[in-house]
C-alpha positions in Angstrom: 91.3 2.5 -128.1 89.4 4.1 -131.0 89.1 7.8 -130.7 92.5 9.0 -129.5 92.8 11.0 -132.7 91.8 14.4 -131.1 88.5 14.7 -132.9 89.3 12.3 -135.7 87.5 9.0 -135.1 87.0 7.7 -138.6 89.5 8.1 -141.5 89.5 7.0 -145.1 92.7 6.3 -147.0 92.5 5.6 -150.7 95.3 3.7 -152.4 95.8 2.1 -149.0 97.1 -1.3 -150.1 100.7 -0.1 -150.9 103.1 2.7 -150.9 102.4 6.1 -149.2 98.7 5.1 -148.5 99.9 2.0 -146.7 102.4 3.9 -144.6 99.8 6.6 -143.8 97.2 4.0 -142.7 99.8 2.5 -140.3 100.6 5.8 -138.8 96.9 6.8 -138.3 96.2 3.4 -136.7 98.7 4.1 -133.9 96.4 7.0 -132.9 93.5 4.7 -132.4 91.5 5.9 -135.4 89.2 3.6 -137.2 90.4 3.4 -140.8 88.6 2.5 -144.0 91.2 1.2 -146.5 90.2 1.7 -150.1 92.1 0.1 -153.0 91.7 -2.5 -155.8 94.0 -5.3 -154.6 92.6 -7.8 -152.1 95.9 -9.2 -151.0 97.4 -5.8 -150.3 94.2 -4.6 -148.6 94.1 -7.6 -146.3 97.7 -7.1 -145.3 97.1 -3.4 -144.7 94.1 -4.3 -142.5 96.2 -6.7 -140.4 98.7 -3.9 -139.8 96.0 -1.6 -138.7 94.6 -4.3 -136.4 98.0 -5.0 -134.9 98.5 -1.3 -134.2 95.3 -1.4 -132.1 92.7 0.1 -134.3 89.8 -1.0 -136.4 90.2 -1.6 -140.1 87.6 -1.7 -142.8 89.2 -2.9 -146.1 87.0 -2.3 -149.2 87.9 -3.2 -152.8 87.2 -0.1 -154.8 88.2 1.2 -158.3 88.4 4.9 -157.6 87.7 5.6 -161.3 84.2 4.3 -160.8 82.0 6.8 -158.9 79.3 4.3 -158.0 81.9 2.0 -156.4 83.3 5.0 -154.4 79.8 6.1 -153.3 78.9 2.6 -152.2 82.1 2.4 -150.2 81.2 5.7 -148.5 77.7 4.4 -147.5 79.3 1.2 -146.1 81.9 3.2 -144.1 79.2 5.4 -142.6 77.1 2.4 -141.7 79.9 0.4 -140.2 82.3 2.9 -138.7 80.3 6.2 -138.5 80.6 9.5 -140.4 83.9 10.2 -141.9 86.1 12.8 -140.2 89.2 12.6 -142.4 89.4 11.6 -146.0 92.9 11.2 -147.6 93.0 10.9 -151.4 96.2 9.0 -152.5 95.2 6.4 -155.1 96.7 6.7 -158.5 98.0 4.8 -161.6 100.0 6.0 -164.5 102.2 5.2 -167.5 106.0 5.7 -167.8 106.4 6.6 -171.5 106.8 9.5 -173.9 103.3 11.0 -174.6 103.3 9.8 -178.2 103.9 6.3 -177.0 101.0 6.4 -174.6 97.7 5.2 -176.1 94.6 7.4 -175.8 92.8 4.7 -173.8 95.9 4.4 -171.4 96.1 8.1 -170.9 92.4 8.3 -170.2 92.5 5.4 -167.7 95.4 7.0 -165.8 93.5 10.3 -165.6 90.3 8.6 -164.5 92.1 6.8 -161.7 94.3 9.6 -160.5 92.3 12.8 -161.2 88.7 11.6 -161.2 89.5 9.2 -158.3 90.3 12.3 -156.2 87.2 14.1 -157.5 85.0 11.0 -156.6 86.6 10.6 -153.2 86.1 14.3 -152.4 82.5 14.2 -153.5 81.7 11.3 -151.3 83.6 12.8 -148.4 81.7 16.0 -148.7 78.4 14.2 -148.7 79.1 13.2 -145.1 81.1 16.2 -143.9 78.8 19.0 -145.2 75.8 18.0 -143.1 78.1 17.9 -140.0 79.8 21.1 -141.1 83.1 19.6 -140.1 85.8 17.3 -141.4 89.1 17.4 -143.3 90.1 16.3 -146.8 93.8 15.8 -147.6 94.8 15.7 -151.3 98.2 13.9 -151.7 99.9 15.9 -154.4 103.4 16.1 -155.9 106.1 18.5 -156.9 105.0 17.4 -160.4 101.6 19.1 -159.7 103.4 22.4 -160.5 106.3 21.2 -162.7 105.8 18.7 -165.5 108.6 16.3 -166.4 109.2 14.2 -169.5 108.0 10.5 -169.6 105.2 11.2 -167.1 102.6 13.3 -169.0 99.6 11.4 -167.7 100.7 11.7 -164.1 101.7 15.3 -164.3 98.5 16.3 -166.1 96.4 14.6 -163.4 98.3 16.2 -160.5 98.0 19.6 -162.1 94.3 19.0 -162.5 93.9 18.1 -158.9 95.5 21.4 -157.8 93.0 23.4 -160.0 90.1 21.3 -158.8 91.1 21.7 -155.1 91.6 25.5 -155.4 88.2 25.9 -156.9 86.6 23.8 -154.2 88.4 25.6 -151.4 87.0 29.0 -152.7 83.5 27.5 -152.7 83.8 26.2 -149.1 85.1 29.6 -148.0 82.2 31.3 -149.7 79.8 29.0 -147.8 81.7 29.7 -144.5 82.0 25.9 -144.2 84.1 24.4 -141.5 85.2 21.5 -143.8 88.9 21.9 -144.5 90.8 21.0 -147.6 94.6 20.9 -147.8 97.3 19.4 -150.1 100.6 17.7 -149.4 103.0 17.8 -152.2 105.6 15.0 -152.2 109.1 14.4 -153.7 110.3 11.2 -155.2 109.3 8.3 -152.9 110.5 4.7 -152.6 107.2 2.9 -153.3 106.3 -0.2 -155.4 105.0 2.0 -158.3 108.2 1.5 -160.2 107.5 -2.3 -160.3 103.9 -2.2 -161.3 103.1 0.8 -163.4 102.9 0.3 -167.1 106.2 1.3 -168.6 107.5 1.6 -172.2 110.9 2.9 -171.2 114.0 1.0 -172.5 115.3 0.6 -168.9 113.7 0.0 -165.6 112.0 3.1 -164.1 113.3 4.7 -161.0 112.4 7.8 -158.9 114.4 11.0 -159.6 116.8 11.6 -156.6 116.7 12.6 -153.9 114.4 9.7 -152.8 112.5 9.5 -149.5 110.9 6.6 -147.7 107.1 6.5 -147.6 107.1 7.1 -143.9 108.4 10.6 -144.5 105.4 11.3 -146.7 103.0 9.7 -144.2 104.2 11.9 -141.3 103.6 15.0 -143.5 100.1 13.8 -144.5 99.0 13.0 -140.9 100.5 16.3 -139.8 98.5 18.1 -142.4 95.3 16.3 -141.3 95.7 17.9 -137.8 96.6 21.3 -139.3 94.4 21.7 -142.3 94.1 25.5 -142.3 97.3 25.6 -144.3 96.6 25.5 -148.1 99.4 23.1 -148.8 102.5 21.5 -147.4 105.7 20.8 -149.3 107.8 17.7 -148.4 111.5 17.7 -149.1 113.9 20.4 -150.2 113.7 19.0 -153.8 109.9 19.7 -153.8 110.4 23.3 -152.5 113.2 24.0 -155.0 111.2 22.5 -157.9 108.0 24.5 -157.2 109.9 27.7 -156.6 112.2 27.2 -159.5 109.3 26.7 -161.8 107.8 30.0 -160.7 111.1 31.9 -161.5 112.8 30.1 -164.4 110.3 27.7 -166.1 112.0 27.9 -169.5 115.4 27.0 -168.0 113.8 24.0 -166.3 112.3 23.0 -169.7 115.7 22.8 -171.2 117.3 21.2 -168.1 114.7 18.4 -168.0 114.9 17.9 -171.7 118.6 17.1 -171.2 118.5 15.1 -168.0 114.9 13.9 -167.5 115.2 10.7 -169.5 118.3 9.3 -167.9 117.4 10.4 -164.3 114.2 8.3 -164.4 115.8 5.0 -165.5 118.2 2.6 -163.9 120.9 0.8 -165.9 118.8 -2.4 -165.8 116.9 -3.3 -169.0 113.2 -3.1 -168.7 111.0 -6.2 -168.7 108.3 -5.2 -171.1 106.5 -8.6 -170.6 105.9 -8.0 -166.9 102.2 -7.3 -165.9 101.2 -3.8 -164.8 98.4 -2.4 -162.7 96.8 0.1 -165.0 93.7 -1.9 -165.6 93.8 -4.6 -163.0 95.5 -4.8 -159.5 98.7 -6.9 -159.3 97.9 -7.6 -155.6 94.5 -9.2 -156.5 93.7 -12.9 -156.1 96.8 -14.9 -156.8 99.0 -11.9 -156.5 101.3 -10.9 -153.6 101.6 -8.1 -151.1 103.8 -5.3 -152.4 103.9 -3.4 -149.1 104.8 0.2 -148.6 108.4 0.2 -149.9 110.0 -0.2 -153.3 113.5 -1.3 -154.3 115.4 1.8 -153.6 115.8 1.7 -149.8 119.7 1.9 -150.1 119.3 5.4 -151.6 116.2 6.6 -149.7 116.1 9.1 -146.9 114.1 8.3 -143.8 114.0 11.9 -142.6 113.3 15.3 -144.1 114.3 18.3 -142.0 112.5 20.6 -144.5 109.3 18.6 -144.1 109.6 19.0 -140.3 110.2 22.7 -140.6 107.2 23.0 -142.9 104.9 21.3 -140.3 106.4 23.3 -137.4 107.0 26.7 -138.8 106.0 28.5 -135.6 108.3 26.4 -133.4 111.1 26.9 -135.9 110.6 30.6 -136.0 110.5 30.8 -132.2 113.7 28.8 -132.1 115.5 31.1 -134.5 114.2 34.2 -132.7 115.4 32.7 -129.4 118.8 32.0 -130.8 119.1 35.5 -132.3 118.0 37.0 -128.9 120.5 34.9 -127.1 123.4 35.9 -129.4 122.4 39.5 -129.1 122.4 39.2 -125.3 125.8 37.5 -125.3 127.3 40.2 -127.4 126.0 42.9 -125.0 128.0 41.4 -122.1 
């Protein structure tokens, strides 16, 4: 069954043990693509690999700390030896801290940047080492609305996502200069119902939550897989909230500063007091030996949307435009009767 992916035979998903990465791996597996699953947690990796296997594809789970380039490079060599050259590399792994910047230690901030930003850089470098000789392949950078608009209490995450945009734009220019057929695209996500709110380091007084509207990880996965098959677009926006955030920041950034200063603290916390003694995954995976499988979903399913019309329109702009044109033509014809 391997190879039904219309040119994509081997894919890599980083951060594949949980959340958006987990949902994306499941969706790719249904297309018969062999998938290398990269993450730190053994328990989550094994569970993700079983889901890929059940879907009829071949998994290769590898424990990797994306902040360590040598580990990522070794994983790349193993993938090429066991599955073949990589056709699609999806960078999604991250870690972060929920806290005001002044309550985030320098070593914590650095660690979050190394995992989230340098993890993408390392993954991209290894992907290119296999794609450049073939002069083909696609790299998908999973971004966020927060890559263009910073919010309070997430300085490390916002800084890393902003850095990924700058890095990717620079790389894209170089590939165009070289007339390379390797494609790089980005998919910017809204708030997603993933386990991150249960395992990221938090110093907030109340339990962290995503800023509504919230979407299920499958919405993000569909957009990511769609981008993998249409990588000529520079980037995709998922969810109306993402589009409004990015566009609003271009027009009235100062107004958003004041709005987020007033609302950004409350909107990112539930009414439940935070458990500051709970373990976190900044330095070590919580789904390692002795841990449990967190899966793709978080605790906010009752408030999460399973569909995004905006995301569908973003992926199918031509079909949408033709539909609108057809409707307009039909109305015009009706009026002429």
